[in-house]
N, C-alpha and C positions, 0 to 999 in steps of 0.2 A: 625753522625744520624740523625739529623734534615737538614741536605745537601741532603737526600736520600726523603725526603718527598715532599717539590716541584715537584719533576721530576714526583714520584708517581701521585700526585694531578694533573699532567698536563693528564698527562696518562687518567686517571679518567673521568676528563672533557672532554675527546678526546673521550671518548667511549657515553659522554650524548648524542648526539642526536642516538644513535644506541638502548640504554635503552626507550630514548624515542618511538621511533619508533616501537618499541617490544610493548613496552606499549598499544600505538595505536591498535595495530594487537590486540593485546590479547584483548581490550575492543568491538573490531567488532565482532571477535571470538566470545563472551559471548553474545554478541548482539545477532547476529543470531541463536545461538544454544539454545538460550531461546525462539527464537520463535521471536525474534526485538519485545519482548512486550515493549512498554513504559508505562505509566498509563493506564493501562487497566480497569479502572473502567469509567462506562459508569453512571454514576447515570442521571437520568430524558431522557436518549437517549432510551430505549426500554421500549416500548409502547407508544411510543409518535410515530405523526404523521407525515411521512417523510416531509421535507419539498414541495413545488410545483417547479419546476425549469421550465426552458427553455434553454439550452445551445446549443450554437452553435455548430452547427455538425462537426468532423473532416474532413469530405469527405459529398460531396452532400449541398442543401440546405436547407432541411427540418430540423427543429431546435430537440433536443431531449430533449422529454418529457414524463410522465410517463404515459400517456396518453397509449403509445403504449403499455403498461406491465400491464394496469390497468385489475383486475381480477386472477393473477397471483402472485405466490412467485417468486424474482429475485433477481438478486445483483448489489451492486452500489459498486464499486471499484477506489476508487482513486488512480491514478500510475502519474507517469512520467518518460521521458528516461532518465533522468539524476539521478533516485534513483537507488540505489546497491542493496537494499533489492527489488523492485519489480523486479528484473528480477529473484530475488531466488526465489518467492512465481509466477511468470508468468508458471512454468509447473502446477502446482496446478489450475489455472484458467484455463488453456487448458483442465484437464479434468473435470471441473465442465460442459464447453461448452461439451464435449462429452458426458456427461451425459444428456445433453437435458437444463440445465440451461441457462436460458437467464441474461445476465452480462452486464449493462450499464457500461461502462468506461469513468471515468473523467479524463481526461490530465491535471493534477495542476499543473499551473504553466509553463507550458512547449511551446515549440515553436513548430507548426502544425505540419513541413517538419521533426522535429526531432521526433515526436513521430508517425508520418508517419513510418518516417525509423525501430525506435525501433520496431514496429509489423511486416514490413515487415519483419526484419530479424529474429525475435522470435514465429512470429505469432499471429493470432489477434480472441483473446478469448473471442472478446465483439460483443454483437447483436447491440451495437450503440454505440459512442464515441462520447461524449460533449468530449467542451474545457470550462474549468474555468481558463481563462489566470490571471486575477486579484486575484483567490481564493475567491471569493463572495460565492460559493456555500458550497465550503467548511468549512466558516464562518458559513453559516447556520446552515450547522450539525454540528458545533463544532468539527470539525478535529484536529490533533495537528502536523499530518505532514502525509508524504505519506509513504509507503501505508495505506489507511484505508479500512475497505470493511464492507457493511452493507449488514444484508437481509431485505428485506421488504415483508410483508404477503400481502395477497390477495387486501386486504383493504386501502395499503397505510402506513402502522402501521410499524415501527422499530421492528424487533423479533428480531433480534442477531448484535451485534458490534463487529470488532475484530479490534484493533488496533496494527499495525505493521506487518511484511510478513506473508502470510498465509503459514503453515506447513500442515505434515501428520497430527500433535497431531489436530493442528485446524481445519482442514476440518472434523475429523472424530468425536472431540468434541464439537463442535460449529456450523460450517457453515452447513454441510450435517442434524442435527439433526433439524437445524432449517428450510429445504427447504423441510424434511420430507422424506430424503434418509438417505440410508446405505451407 
């Protein structure tokens, strides 16, 4: 009977990579199904003035600044071409654009040519796209990773924050109400 155990143990060890891969797939599925929320607590961000920024534009020479959006509510969305959850939320951003919402895209730690290819393939929901190659603007806003979305009020105050991909629930319960939309 003890002679049977080593071959069984070898069989189980041979299946270990499969179980590890299955565990990773389950973790990704649970993350996406839960809206990708990381630590969604945002103490100190809501009600705070958005930091001033001047980001190099993805295309063109005029830097991306908040001046172009002064006096109206708008969205700032951190994304990257290498970010899988960013692809998941992309249709929701396209929906915001269709509703007339101005969205500032911040290409976070991404190569400009890869950002441009991502947007050419999936559509461009952004009114302006700034580059944050070193992640400095992201640090100023306290982001934990991409994607993250901020709603900025008419006076430059942060009025909503979402860490993780935008989903139908996030749009309905957080983003649209902050924008004064249904």
